[in-house]
C-alpha positions as CSV (number, residue, x, y, z in Angstrom):
1,M,-43.3,-3.5,2.2
2,Y,-43.8,-3.2,-1.7
3,E,-40.9,-0.2,-2.0
4,Q,-38.1,-1.9,0.1
5,Q,-38.5,-5.3,-2.1
6,N,-38.3,-3.2,-5.2
7,N,-35.1,-0.9,-3.8
8,R,-33.4,-4.2,-2.7
9,H,-34.4,-5.7,-6.6
10,N,-32.9,-2.2,-7.8
11,I,-29.6,-2.5,-5.8
12,R,-29.0,-6.0,-6.6
13,F,-29.6,-5.3,-10.7
14,Y,-26.9,-2.6,-10.4
15,I,-24.2,-4.8,-8.5
16,V,-24.6,-7.3,-11.6
17,L,-24.7,-4.8,-14.2
18,I,-21.0,-3.2,-12.3
19,T,-19.7,-7.1,-12.4
20,L,-20.8,-8.0,-15.7
21,L,-19.1,-4.1,-17.3
22,I,-15.8,-5.6,-15.0
23,G,-16.1,-8.7,-16.6
24,G,-16.5,-7.6,-20.1
25,I,-13.7,-5.3,-20.2
26,F,-11.2,-8.3,-18.7
27,F,-12.9,-10.8,-21.4
28,I,-12.0,-8.1,-24.3
29,L,-8.4,-8.0,-22.3
30,L,-7.8,-11.8,-22.7
31,M,-9.2,-12.0,-26.0
32,N,-6.6,-9.7,-27.3
33,D,-3.5,-11.6,-25.7
34,N,-0.6,-11.5,-27.9
35,S,3.3,-12.5,-27.5
36,K,4.1,-8.5,-26.5
37,G,1.3,-8.8,-23.4
38,L,-2.4,-8.2,-23.4
39,D,-4.4,-5.2,-25.2
40,F,-7.5,-4.0,-26.0
41,T,-9.6,-1.2,-28.1
42,S,-10.8,1.0,-25.7
43,A,-10.3,4.7,-25.4
44,I,-6.1,4.7,-25.3
45,I,-5.0,7.2,-22.5
46,G,-1.3,6.7,-23.7
47,A,1.9,4.8,-22.3
48,P,2.0,4.2,-18.7
49,D,3.9,7.1,-16.3
50,E,7.2,5.9,-16.1
51,N,8.5,9.1,-14.2
52,I,7.4,8.5,-10.4
53,D,10.6,10.4,-8.3
54,L,11.9,8.0,-6.0
55,S,14.3,10.8,-4.5
56,A,14.2,11.8,-1.1
57,D,12.6,14.9,-0.3
58,S,11.2,17.0,3.0
59,T,8.4,14.4,3.3
60,V,10.6,11.2,3.5
61,T,12.2,10.5,7.1
62,E,15.6,10.8,7.3
63,A,17.3,7.2,7.9
64,D,20.7,6.6,9.6
65,S,22.3,5.2,6.7
66,S,25.2,4.2,9.3
67,F,22.9,2.1,11.1
68,T,21.9,0.5,8.4
69,K,25.3,-0.6,7.3
70,S,26.2,-1.6,10.8
71,S,23.7,-4.0,10.4
72,R,24.4,-5.8,7.4
73,G,26.7,-8.2,8.5
74,T,25.1,-9.2,12.0
75,G,23.8,-12.4,10.7
76,R,20.8,-12.5,12.9
77,E,17.0,-11.8,11.6
78,L,14.6,-10.4,14.5
79,E,11.4,-11.4,14.1
80,F,9.2,-8.2,15.1
81,N,5.4,-7.1,15.2
82,L,5.1,-3.2,14.9
83,F,1.6,-1.0,15.4
84,F,1.9,2.8,14.7
85,D,0.0,5.4,14.3
86,T,1.5,7.1,11.5
87,V,2.2,5.8,7.7
88,P,5.8,6.6,6.7
89,V,6.5,8.1,3.0
90,I,8.1,5.5,1.1
91,K,9.8,6.1,-2.4
92,E,11.7,3.1,-3.3
93,T,11.9,0.1,-6.2
94,V,10.3,-3.3,-5.2
95,D,10.4,-6.4,-6.4
96,L,7.8,-9.2,-6.5
97,V,5.7,-7.9,-4.1
98,D,2.0,-9.0,-3.4
99,L,-0.5,-5.7,-3.1
100,E,-4.1,-5.9,-1.9
101,L,-5.4,-2.2,-2.1
102,R,-9.5,-1.1,-0.9
103,T,-10.9,1.7,-1.9
104,I,-14.4,3.5,-1.7
105,Q,-13.8,5.4,-5.0
106,V,-11.6,5.2,-7.8
107,D,-10.5,8.7,-8.9
108,S,-7.2,8.1,-10.7
109,D,-6.8,6.9,-13.9
110,I,-5.4,2.9,-13.8
111,K,-3.5,2.2,-17.1
112,V,-2.9,-1.7,-17.9
113,N,-0.9,-2.3,-20.9
114,G,-0.7,1.3,-22.0
115,D,-4.7,1.7,-21.8
116,N,-7.2,3.6,-19.1
117,L,-9.1,0.5,-17.2
118,D,-12.1,3.0,-15.8
119,L,-13.4,2.0,-12.4
120,S,-14.6,5.6,-11.8
121,S,-18.3,4.7,-11.7
122,T,-17.5,1.1,-10.0
123,G,-18.0,2.2,-6.4
124,E,-16.0,0.0,-3.6
125,V,-13.1,-1.4,-5.6
126,T,-10.5,-4.4,-4.2
127,L,-7.5,-4.4,-6.7
128,I,-4.6,-7.3,-6.0
129,L,-1.5,-7.5,-7.7
130,E,0.7,-10.9,-7.5
131,G,4.4,-10.6,-8.2
132,F,4.6,-6.8,-8.9
133,T,8.1,-5.4,-9.7
134,G,8.6,-1.8,-10.4
135,K,8.6,2.2,-8.7
136,M,6.1,2.4,-5.7
137,A,5.7,5.7,-3.7
138,L,3.6,5.4,-0.9
139,D,2.6,9.1,0.7
140,G,0.2,9.2,3.5
141,Q,-3.0,8.0,1.7
142,Q,-2.1,8.2,-1.6
143,L,-0.5,5.4,-3.6
144,S,1.6,5.6,-7.0
145,L,3.3,2.6,-8.9
146,V,4.4,1.9,-12.4
147,G,6.0,-1.5,-13.3
148,T,4.8,-5.1,-13.9
149,A,2.8,-7.6,-12.6
150,K,2.1,-11.6,-12.9
151,K,-1.3,-11.3,-12.3
152,L,-4.0,-8.5,-11.7
153,V,-7.7,-8.9,-10.1
154,V,-9.9,-6.7,-9.8
155,N,-13.2,-7.3,-7.7
156,G,-12.9,-10.7,-8.4
157,M,-12.4,-10.7,-11.9
158,T,-8.9,-12.3,-12.8
159,L,-6.8,-10.9,-15.4
160,S,-3.6,-12.8,-16.1
161,S,-1.1,-13.3,-19.1
162,K,1.6,-15.3,-20.6
163,A,3.5,-11.8,-20.9
164,E,4.1,-9.4,-17.8
165,I,1.1,-7.1,-17.3
166,K,2.1,-3.5,-17.3
167,I,0.3,-1.4,-14.7
168,S,0.8,2.8,-13.6
169,F,-1.4,4.5,-11.5
170,S,-1.0,7.9,-9.5
171,G,-2.2,9.4,-6.5
172,L,-4.6,6.6,-6.0
173,Y,-6.4,7.2,-2.4
174,Y,-6.6,4.0,-0.5
175,D,-8.7,3.0,2.5
176,S,-6.6,-0.2,3.5
177,L,-3.2,-1.4,1.9
178,N,-1.7,-4.9,2.3
179,L,1.7,-5.3,1.1
180,N,3.4,-8.8,1.6
181,N,6.7,-10.2,0.6
182,L,8.2,-6.5,1.1
183,G,11.8,-6.0,1.3
184,L,13.5,-2.4,2.0
185,E,17.3,-1.9,2.8
186,Q,16.0,0.7,5.0
187,L,12.8,1.9,6.9
188,A,12.7,5.0,8.6
189,L,9.0,5.8,10.8
190,P,8.5,9.7,11.5
191,S,7.7,10.4,15.2
192,G,4.4,8.3,16.4
193,S,2.5,6.4,19.4
194,G,2.1,2.4,19.2
195,S,4.0,-0.6,20.3
196,I,6.2,-3.1,19.0
197,I,6.9,-6.8,20.0
198,V,10.3,-8.1,19.4
199,A,11.0,-11.8,19.2
200,E,7.8,-12.6,21.2
201,K,9.8,-11.6,24.4
202,L,10.5,-8.0,24.3
203,N,7.5,-5.5,24.3
204,Y,7.8,-1.8,24.1
205,D,5.3,1.2,24.3
206,L,6.3,3.7,21.9
207,V,5.3,7.4,22.8
208,Q,6.2,9.8,20.0
209,E,9.5,7.8,18.7
210,K,11.0,7.5,15.9
211,A,11.9,4.0,14.4
212,Q,13.9,2.6,11.8
213,L,14.4,-0.7,10.3
214,A,17.6,-2.0,8.4
215,Y,17.1,-4.9,6.1
216,F,13.2,-5.2,6.7
217,L,11.6,-8.2,5.1
218,G,7.9,-8.7,5.6
219,Q,3.7,-7.4,5.6
220,L,3.3,-3.8,5.7
221,V,-0.6,-3.0,6.3
222,C,-1.9,0.7,6.6
223,G,-5.1,2.0,6.4
224,N,-7.1,5.4,6.4
225,E,-10.3,4.9,8.1
226,G,-11.0,6.5,11.2
227,G,-7.2,8.0,10.9
228,S,-4.2,6.5,10.1
229,T,-2.8,3.1,11.4
230,L,0.2,1.3,10.2
231,E,1.3,-2.3,10.9
232,L,4.6,-4.2,10.2
233,H,5.1,-8.1,10.7
234,G,8.5,-9.6,9.2
235,S,11.8,-9.4,10.1
236,A,14.8,-7.0,10.7
237,K,18.6,-7.0,10.8
238,G,18.3,-4.2,13.0
239,I,16.0,-2.0,14.6
240,K,16.6,1.6,16.2
241,L,13.6,3.2,18.7
242,S,14.4,6.8,19.4
243,G,12.9,9.5,21.7
244,D,12.6,11.7,24.4
245,T,12.0,8.6,26.7
246,L,13.5,5.8,25.0
247,N,16.8,5.3,23.1
248,V,17.1,1.4,21.9
249,E,19.4,-0.6,19.2
250,L,18.7,-4.1,18.6
251,K,20.9,-6.1,16.1
């Protein structure tokens, strides 16, 4: 009984210690606030990598550009909810996206205003960005981005600034990812299975079908625990479903 109580005490001690460590880093960031943004005097790793390749490659599912163009002037917004078992590859420039990422272990450098925020020994990390604008590459179980955010929260510790916060990381593995206010001109999903509900009336079961969305705006949620999962909630001006048993275009 004494050993169990002692173990619980040790666990609480380490949790408090890690929380204080993160809070200390954020305190230094805030104390060095200036007109150019935030800065702190830890080991400088270098300026954020602004060379994320957004060009389409063999991993990106090719979209039907003619379908996207024909959906532009429809004047309709199709509300839908999609549940899928395949996560797409997305390489886009995004604007004012709210992001929440949870990972069990940080194994990539996270750079804030050009300096390294070391979370490698923290364990589980929840990272929140509000108003992120910049380049983003979602590739399977990894997320890369470079840009600016209005607010950064790590494990409940908030970092905000009068100036925008520069942030970048590359190949960060995630266990769950939530993107809100995501706007994409076109989004093509590779073959997969799941379901889609359109306008709360039409319900399609998808069995190894491809999907394409034109002018999507909404929420993207994906996870890697127990297999890949994808949820899309929002609106699109066009929805295209295609496969061996189903070919549907909605505008």
